[in-house]
N, C-alpha and C positions, 0 to 999 in steps of 0.2 A: 404735345397739346398742353396748354396751361389751364389751370383751374382757378376760379374766382378772380379772373382778370390778370393773373400774373404767375410767374414761377415762384414756387415756395423755396425759401432759402434753406439749404440743407443744414441740419443741426449737427453739432459735433457728435461723432460716433459714441463717445462716452455717455452722452445723454440717453442713448437708446440702450446701451449695455448695462448701465447702472440701475440696479433694482433695489429699492429700499425694502429691507425685510424687517418687519416689526413683529416680534414674538408676542403672542397673546399671553396673558397671565397664566393660563393653563399650561401652555407650552413651556414657559419658564419654570413653572413648578415641576413639571415632569423631568425637565432637563436637570434641575437641581437635585432631584431624587436620584437620577441615574449617575450624576457626577459626585454624589455624596462621598465625603471622606477623602477626597484627593489631596487635601492639605493635612488635616488632622481629624480623623473620624470621631474621636472622643469629644473634642471641643465643638465640632459641628453638629453633634447629635441633638442637643436641646434647641439650637437655633433652627435647624431644619424642621423639627417637630413643631415649633412655634409657627414657622412659616406655613406649614400645612394646615394647622388649626386656624390661622388667620385668613386663609383663603376663603372668601365668601362669594357665592354659596359654595359649600363643600362639593367637590367634584370627585366622587369616589372612583369612577372608571379611570380617570386620568392618573390619579395617585396609584391605583392598583396596577395600571399599565407600567408606570415607572418602577414599581416594585418588581413586576414580572421581568422586565428587561434587565434590571439590575441583578436580580437573583440568577437568571439563566445565562447572562453574558459576563458577569463579574463574580464568579463563585467565591473569590477571596473576601468579598464584602458580606457574604451571607450572614455571619454572626451579628454584624453591625446593622444590617437591615432588620434582623429579628429584634435587636435592641430598639430600633426606631419604631417598629410596629408596636412593641410593648409600650412605649411612651404614648402612642396614639390611642391607647385604651384608657387614658386618664381622663378624657373629656368626651361628652356626647357629640354625635355628628352635627347636630344642630341644637339650638336652645330648646330645652324641654324634651329632646328625643330620649327614648328609653334605651337605646343601644349606643355604644361608643363608636367613634369614627374608626378606630382600629378594627373593631369587629366587622363593620361594614366593608372595610378594605379587604379583610381576610376572606369574607364570604365571596367577594368578587374575584379575589386571587384564586380561590378554589376552582372557579369556573375555568380559568385559564389552565390550571393544572389538569383538569378533566379533559380539556381539549388536547393538551400534550399527550396524555395517556391514550386517548382515542386514536390519535395519529401515530402512536407508538414512537414518539420523539423521545427516545430513551435518555439522552443526556439531559434534556430539559426536565424530564420527569424526575430523574435522580436528584438534580439540583433543587427542585421544589421539595423533595422528600427531606433533603438536608435542612431546608428552611423550616419545614414543619417540625423537624426534630429539635432544632434550636428553640422554636416557639413553645415546644412541649416542656423543655427544661425551664423556660421562662414562665411556665404555668399559664400561658395564653391558650394552649391547646391541651385537651385532656389526654393523659397517657393511654387510657384504654382505646381511644379512637385512633391514635397513632399506631398502637400495637395491632389493631385490626387492619389498618392500612398495610403494615408490613406483612401480616399474615396473608393478605390478598396477593402480594408478590411471591410469597413462599408457595402458594398454590400452583404456581407455574411449574415448579419442579415435578409435580405429580402428573403433568399433562403427558399424554401418549406421544412418544417420539418428539419430545420438545427439542428444538434446535439449540445448539450451544449459544448462538447469538442471543436468543431470547432468555435462556436460563441464566447466562452470565450477567446480562443487564439487570434482570430482576434480582439476582444475588447481590449485585453491588448496591442497588437501592436499599436492600435489607441491611447490608453490612454498614453502610455509611449512616443510615438512620439509627442503628443500634449503637455504633461507636459514639455518636453524639448524645443520644437520649436514653441509652440503656440504663443509666444511673437513676433515672426517675421511673422508668417502666418497671424495673425490678423491685421498687418500693411497694408496688401493688401485689399482694400475694396471689391475687386471682390471675395475674398475667405471667405466663411461663415463657421466658425468653429462650430457654433451652430447646423448646419445641421447634422454634424457628431456626435456631443455630444448627440443630441436628439435621433439619431438612437441607440446609446449605451444605453441611459436611457430607451427607449422603450423595448429593449430586456431584460434589467435587471429587469424591472417590471414584465415581463412574468415568471420570475424564483422565485417569492415570495413563491409560494406553496412548491416548492422543498426545499427551505431553512429551512422550519419548520422541515424537516426530517433529516437534517445534522448539525443543530446547536449543539455545544458541551454542552450546558446547556438545559436540557429537561424540557419543561413546557407542560404537557399533556392537561391542561385546556385551553391553548391559541390556537386560530385558525390562528393567524398571526405570522409571524417570528419576534421574539423579541430577538435580538442578544445581550444578556447580557454576559459580559466578553468575547466577541468574535467580530470579524469583518469578513465580507465576502469580498473576494479579489476584485471582480468586483465592489462592492459597494464602496470600498476604492478608486479604480481608478476613478470612477465617482465623488466621493466627492472631490478628489484632483483636478480634472478638474474644478469643480464648484467653488472651492475656488480660483483657479487661474483666472477664468473668472471674478469673482466678483471683483478682484483687478486689472483687465485689464492686467493680467499676470505679475504684478510687482514683485511677489514673486519668479519668475523663477530663478533669480540670486542667491537667498538665498536657493534654493532647490537642484541645481546640479552644479558641478564645470564647469567653462567655460574658461579653460586656453587659448583657441584660440583667445579670444577677445583682447589679447595683441598684436596680429599681425594686420598689416594694411590690408585694403581690397585687394583682389587679382586683378591683372590686366586683367586676362582672364574673359570672360563671364561666368556666373554661369552655372554649369552643370545641364542639364535637365534630371531627372530620366525618363527612358522610361516607357510607360504605361504598366500595367500588369493586368492580371486577376488571381484571386486566384483559383487554380484548384479545381474542385469538389471532394468531398470525396467519397470513394467507399462504396456502400451499402453492408451490411453484414447480413447473416443469414435470415432464414424464419421460419414460423410456422412448416413447414414439416421437418425441420432439416437442409437440404441442406448440402453442403460440405464446407461452408465457416467458418472461425473462428469467434467465438463470440467476439465482441469488448466491453470491459467494458465501461459502460456509466460513464461519469464524471459528478459529481454533483457540485453545487456551492461550492467553496472552502472557508470554514469557519475556520479562525485561532483564537485560543483561546488567550485571553489577560490576563496577570497575574499582570501587573504593571500599575501605573498611567502614564499619558502622560508626566509628568515632569521627570520620571525615564527612560522610553523607548519611542522612537518616535511614535507619533500618525500616524497609517497607513492611516488615512483619510486625512491627510495634505500632500501637495506636497512633502516636504522634507522627511517625514516619509515613504510615499509610495515608493519613489525611493530608499531610504536606505534599506528598507525591501526587495524590489524587487532584489536589488543587492545581499543581503545576501542569499536570497532563491536561486538565480541562482548559487552562489558559492557552496552552500550546494548540489545542484542538480548536477552540473558539476563535482565536485570532489568526487562524491560517490565512484569512483574507488580508491581513495587514501585519507583516512580520516586524515592521518598525515599532508599532504600538505593542506588539507581543514582547519584543525585547525590552522595551521600557518598563512594561508592567512586571515582567519577571525580575528585573533588577530592583524594582521597588517592592517586591513581594514581602521582604522582612517586616515592613511596617504594619502588615496585616496579621502578623503572627504574634505569639506570646513573647514577651521580653526574654532575651537570652537564647532564642531558638537558633539564630545564626550568629556567627562572629560579626563584629562591626566591620563595615567596609572601609577602605582607605578614606580618611578625611571625615568619617562619621564619629559621633560620640561613642565612647567605649560601651560595649554590650555587657550586661550583668553575667556573671559566671553561673551557669546552671548545670548541675551534674547530669551527665548523659546527653547533653545537647551541645550548644555552641558549635553547630555544624558549619561547614564551609559552603556558602551559597553558590559560588561559582562552580565548584565541583559538582554540587547537587544538580544545578541546572544542566550542565553539559552531560552528566551521567543520565539524567532523566530524558533529555531530548534524544540522545543517542539510543537509549533503550527503546524509545518509541519508534525511532527510525529503523532499528534492527529487528523489530517484531517479525516473527515468521508466521505464515508464509509471505505476508506482505503487510506493509505498514498502512495506517489509516490514511495518510496523505502521501503524495509522491515524495520520494527521497530528496528531491531538490528543495522542497520547502524546509525540511529540517536542516539541510546544509546551509541554505540562505539565512535561516534564523540564527544558527551558530555564528555565521559570518557577521550578522548584524550585532549580536551580543559582543563579539570580539572588537568590533569597531566602536561600540558604545562604551565599553570598559576594557580597553586593551591591557591595562596594567594587571587586572585581576583575572579576566577571562582567558587571556593568552596562555598563562601557565596551566590553567585547568585543561585547555585544549591539548597542550603538549603532554600533560600527564595521561590524558585519556588515550592519545595516540600510542604512547609507549605501553600502556596497559593492554590495549587491543593487539598491538604488534606482538607482545609476549604471548598472548593467548593463541596466536596462529600456530604455535608449536604444540599446544595442548588440546587441539581438536575444535577450534573455532569453526562453526558451521560454514560450509562453502559459500552459501548465499550471503551470510553475514560478512564474510571476508570480501566478497564481491562488492557489497555496499561500502565497506570500510575503504576499499581501494578508491572508489568513486569519491567518497567524502574527502579523503586525504588529498586527492589530486585537485579537486575543485577548491577546497579550502586553501591549499598552498598557492593556487593560482591567484587567489584574492589578496595574498600577502607576499607577493614577489618571490614565491617559492622558497621562503626563508625556513629552512629546516636543517638541523645538524646532521647532515647525511653521513658524516664519518662514523656516527654511532653504529651504523649498520654494516660497516666494512668487515668486521669479524665474521658476520654471517655469510660472507661470500664463500667461506670454506664448506658450507652445507651443500648437500647434493642439489642439483639444478632444479628438481621438482619439489623441493621442500617448500611448504607454504610461505615461509618468509622470503625465499628467493622468488617465488611466483608473485608475491605481493609487490616486491620491488619492480619487477618487470612490468607488471600491469599498471602500477601507479605511474611509472615513467611513461608508458604508452599513452595513458590518459593525459598526462601533463604536456606531452608533445602535441597532442590534439588541441589542448587548450592554449598552447603558445606556439612555439616552433622549435624545430630540432636543434638548431645551433644555440638557442637560448638555454635549453635544458642541458645541453652538452657542457655549457660553461659553468653551470652551478653544481653539477655532481662532481665528487672527488675523482681524481684520475684513476684510482683503483676500480671505481664503479664504471668508468667510461671504457675500460679495456674490453676488447672483444671476448676475452676469456671469462669475464665476469657475467656475461649474458644478461646485463641489465639494460644498457643502452643498445638500440639497434645499430648495426654497422653503417647504415646510411639513412638519410631522411626518408620519411614516408612518401610514397608516390606510386604512379602506375608503372608497370613493368611489362612492356610488349615483348612477348617471347620471340617474335620473328624480326626484331629490329636490327640485329647485326647481320652484315653481309655474309658472314660465315655460316649462317643457318641454312640448311639445305632447302628450306621452303621460303627463303627470303624474297625471291622474285615474285612468286604468286601472291604472297602476302602484301608486298608493296603495290602490286597492281590493284588489289582490292582496296587497300588503304587510300590510294590516290583517287579512286572513284568516289569513295565516301567523303574524302576531303573536298572534292569538287561538287558535293551535294547532288550526285547523280540520282536519277529517279530509281525507286526501289526495283522496278521492272528491269532497268538496265543492269543494276547490280546482280540481280538474279540471273540474267542471261550470261553475264560474265562469269559468275560462279559455276554455271553449267559448263562453260568452256574450260575453266580451271580444273573442274572435276575430271573432265575427259583427258586433259593433259596429264594430270597427276596419275590417273589410272594407267597411263601408258609408260610413265617414267619411274614411278615409285616401285621399289622392290621390297620384298620381305612381307612381314605380317602386318604392315601398317593398314589401319582401317581408314580408307580414303574418306568416307563420309564423316567420321569423327574428326579427322584432320581438317576437312573443309569447314566444319562447324566451328572448330577452334579458331581457324584463321579469320572467319567472318565475324565472330563475336569479339575476339580480341581486337580486331581492326576497328570495329564499331566503338568499343570502350576506349580505345586509344584516342580517337578523335573527340570523344566526350570527356576526356580526363582533365581538360583545362579548367573546368568549373562545373558546378552543379547544373547550371542552366545549359551549358554545352551538352552535358550528359542527357538531360531530359529532351532537348531538341533532337539529339541523335537517335534516342530510343523511339520517340514519337514519329520521327520521319520514316524510320525503317521498321515499324511494327509489322507490316505485311511480311517482310523478310524473316523477322524473328519468329513469327507464328509458323511460317513454312518450315523453318529450321527445327522448331520444336516438334513438328509432326514428322520429322525424318526426311523432309523433302527440301527442294530449293525453290522451284517455280510453282509448285502446287501445294495446296493445303491438304489436311487430312486429320485423322484421329490422333490423339496424343501418342507420342512415341517415347517410352521410358528412357531408352539409351540416349536419344537425342537430347532430352531435357537434362539428363545427367551431364552430357558433354557441354551443354550451355553453362551450367552452374560451375563446372570445373574450369571452364575458360574464364569465367568471371573471377573466380578465386585465384587463378594463376596471375591475372593482370594486377589484382589488388592485394596480393599476399603480403605486401609491406604496409598496407593501410587497411587493417581488417575491418574497421568501422565502415569503409566503403563497400565491402562485401555485403554487409547487412543492408546498406542503403540500396544497392543494386538489386539484391534478392527481393527486397520489399517491393520495388517497382516492377520486377518481373512477375511477382504474384499479383500485384495490382492490375497489370495488363494481361493476366492469365496466360503468360508464356509458360510459367511453371505453376504447379499447384502446391499447396502446403504439404501434402503427403510426399510429393517429389523432394521437397526441401528436407523433410524429416529423414527420408531414406538416404539422401546424399550426406546429411550431417553425420549419420552413424557410419555409413559405408565408405565415404570418400574424403571427408573434410581433412583429417590429419595428413593423409597422403599428399593432398594437393597443397595445403597451406604450409606444412612443415617438411614435406618430402619424405615422410616416414609413416607407413600404415600402422595404425594402433587400434587396439580393442579397448580403449579407455575413453573417458568423456571429460572435457575440461570446460572452463568458464566461457570460452568463445563458442564452443559447440552449444552450450546452454543458451547463449544469446540468439544463435540461429534457430534453435528448437523453439524457444519462446516466441520468436518472431513468426514462425510458421503456425504454431498452435493458436496464438492470439489472432492471426489473420483468419484462420478457419473458424474460430469461435465468434469473431466479430461479424463475419459474413452471415453466419446462421442467425445471430441476434438481429441484424438488419432485416434479413428475410422474414423472420418471424414477426417483427414489428410491422412490416409491410402487409403481411397476411392479416394480422390483427386489425390494422387500419382498414383494409379492404373489406373485411368481414363486417366491421362496424358500419361502414358505408353502405354495404349491400343490405344489411339488416335494417338500416334506417330507411332505405329506399323501399324495401318490401313492406315495412310498417306503414309508410306513408301511402303506398299503393293500396294496402288493405283498408286503411282508414278512409281513403277516397272511395273504395268500393262499397263500404258500408253506408256511405252517404249518397251513393249514386242512385238516382231515380230511374233513369232510362239506361238500362244495361246493355242495349243492343250493340252499341259501338264501344263498349268498355275494352280498354287495352288489356292484353294478357299480363299477368303478374309474373315476372321472372324470378324464380327461386334464388335465394341469396347464394347458394352454392354453385350456381351455373354461370356466374359472371366470368366473362372471358379473361379479364384482368386477374381475377381471383384464382382461376384455374392455372394461369401462367405463373402466378406468384407461388402457388402451392407446389407446382412442379419444381420451380427453382429452389424452394425451401427444402424439398425432399432431396434434391441433388446435393445441396450444400450440407445438409445434415449427414448424408452418407459420406461426404468428404471429411467432415469433422470427425466422424466415428473412425474413418480410415486412418486419419492422421494420429489419433490417439492410440489406435491399435498398433500402428507401425512403430510408435514410440515405445510401447510396452514390449514389442518384439525386439527392438534394438537394445533396450536395457537387459532383457532376458538373455540375449545372445552374448552380451558383454559380461554378465554377472552370474548367470545360473545355467547356461548351456554346458554340455559336456566338453565343448571346444574352448570354454572360457579358460583364462589363465589360472594356474594354481594359486596365484596371489590373492584371488578373490576370497579364498577360504582362509588364507593366512592372516590377512590384515584385520579380520573381524574377531580374532581371538584376543582374550585379555592379555595373555603372555606377549603376543606380538605388539599390542598397543603399548605396554609398559617398556618394550624394547625399541620403541619407534626412533630413538636417537641413532639407531644403527640402520634405519631403513634406507633403501636405495630408491632411485627414481621410479621404478615400476611399482614399488610398494605405495608410494605417495600418490601416484596416478590412479592406482586401483582404489585406494581409499577415497580419493576425490570422486571417482565414478559412483561409488556407493552414495556419496553425499548428494550428487545431482539426481540420482534416482529417487532418493528420499524427498528432495525438493520438488521434483516433478509430481510426485504423488500428492503432497500436501497442497501444492499450488493449484493443480487442476482437479482436485478432489470433487468439486461439484459436477464437473463434466464427466468424470469417471463414474460417478454414482448414477448419472442419467442413463448411461449405457452399460449398466452393471451386468446385464445378462450376456451381452455380446462379449464384453471384455473379460468377464469372469471365465467364460468358456475358453477364451484364448489363453488366459493366465494359467488355467488348469492344464491345458495341453502343452504349454511351453515350460511351465514349472510345476510339475505335480507335487502334491503334498508328500513330503518325506521327512518325518520327524528325526530320522537318523542323520540327515544331511544338514549341517549347520548353515550352508549357503542357501539352500532352498528354503530352509525354515526362516531365515532372516528376510529373504526376498519376499516370501509369501506373507510374513508377518507385517512387513512394511506396506505391502499391497492391501492387506486386510484392514489395517488401520486407516489407510487413505480412503477406502471405499466404505468404511463404517462397519466392517465385520470385526468383532472383538477377538475371535479365536482363529487360529490357523486350522 
């Protein structure tokens, strides 16, 4: 149909897609504030101040918003934003106004800070405190009011059962504020800085026990935190403050830029920050489960050190503490854009004092400053790896830090490349000195992924001498696992070509003897069960109906029961044949695997119940057989075992508790052909998969219950409101109580079942580690490797020594990683712990086991 008497001619598509975007003067001004200093902050300062003054009428909210965004998203610019706001105090907001434009902006900025504080947005709050501290040095804010603000954060330390998350965040606000502004606060005799610092020190002393469980270098024989090759972040903050106090804050000017000091004192009275109270945190979760979300406990933040203080800044010194704080903030803020993050990190020296870092290639020479002239590239890599290796888990996923280092290396290959190489060698050397098992695990992943991004270019021959070490030495384990990851990221023949011949030999145990792939146990005609297995395999290949396959399996079972002799368990054999056949047809690709699993779900559910054609309750032995069959097929591709197990849990063929039990009892025997009472990194991956699945299910169930309760409460409230307005009540419908909703009742039952399963999985894990480490049947090695004498003699350790030491490491990691969940069920699990590992001060094994447990669940004494 035509309109207006004819067809409209189609316009070029570009005319529709092109949108002219014209910024308003206010938007341009805000953008200029946010992008301030990207060329030269000192030269741009008076120009930007003039532009803000000349904007008529003055738009305080827009300017304040620009400051808020700049301060909280570009922390390296904070001293220069303070200098800019200082200049804005030189003129009134409008002609004849009694207050300056700068003061009005600061008043509006304070409202934003109050909003950050109310939301407990701790990073933004801390960066605003930095801004206020710089303004205090600039004499824009009064020192007493900043002191009172810092005291309000210090009050957090005195709260009953304050969480480490809250206390550490408040402590960092105090520390950074005092590092910047302590020099002016101490000039007022009425203000006692030591009172605040002592509160911080007292809290830090209460965390010493927890530090022993999260330090990146493990020393099982030590009962005190000995942070070798690492620094704890709050300890760094306190040390920096103590250094400044000892010098009467004379080092402040050498620690942070103070561009505002070039401006004369303001004519207005200093701004007094209003009094605030830090809002309380919300209590979460209970022993009974509740409907609240579990909040992960934050442990002391221990950052690994790889270089000496003359190469990278010492984080316990004021300058080093503030530099690393800035770098960590940039890494955290720009997680959404690693390219921008890499660019800003490489440009960071321009925001620091002259001589802080050595000049980069092609840049003008940097002035020589005693105690500084650090290497930027080593500093960046060390700081990023420190954040990546924080225990029990990093702030962001490991892949972000890995990708960021890759981006840095691509942006500046000449300088970042050597820094990466030095870091790899330092970490590799630490493997012999007790590098934590989880840190070593992340190191393996980073090394493999980074190498895959740069054509696997690494001087592998450096490690050939270490092939003489015992097979389970951490360096040998690192080589094997790194190569395993690299094969997954590439392909077998490619990696085989790049490693030296000495490492490719079977005796080296670095390269697997053949490419990863499925391994069907009944594939060879010589296997006694070849024919029945082939008959099942042919049915599955022909996409027979599940009922037909079940009927055939019944026939096969009858045949086997008549022909098989000896102690062979016919049911277990049949389950192995069925599951291996199913995985064999699904081994071609991931989609083939999913299709096979989903097509034959009824068969798998029957097998898991110990049946063939009928369903029934869960059968522990049958589920164990299914998992063992999976591990047998994929023993040469261990990541596929993880994938298949995850799908079996998703379809509820096996439960997380089943997988936990199998991991401890059967995994080594099936995957390596040798039963062991030790625990390795692959078993940890399996255990984590099971526990995360159990915890995730509970979380989803609780959220559903909470949503249904809210919905039911809303309906009840509306019904009650309608009742109160009802005139004729004769036909009034009954109001159904919120708790009697059919959906809610069903959700509560599901939540109860899943919570019981979660508790069961955690309890079974505790039992497993107790059996390996603290039971009477445990290996004598568990007592030997935890002594100081044995540790100093570790150069002579054999495989079972290192495997036992690694088992202790994974037990520690389990405790710190799942600490919030363990604390939720402390009554149940504490009773189990007491029964499995009674307190015996004379037994060093039981003492260490219980001490680790007590730290994980928040008990300070054995």
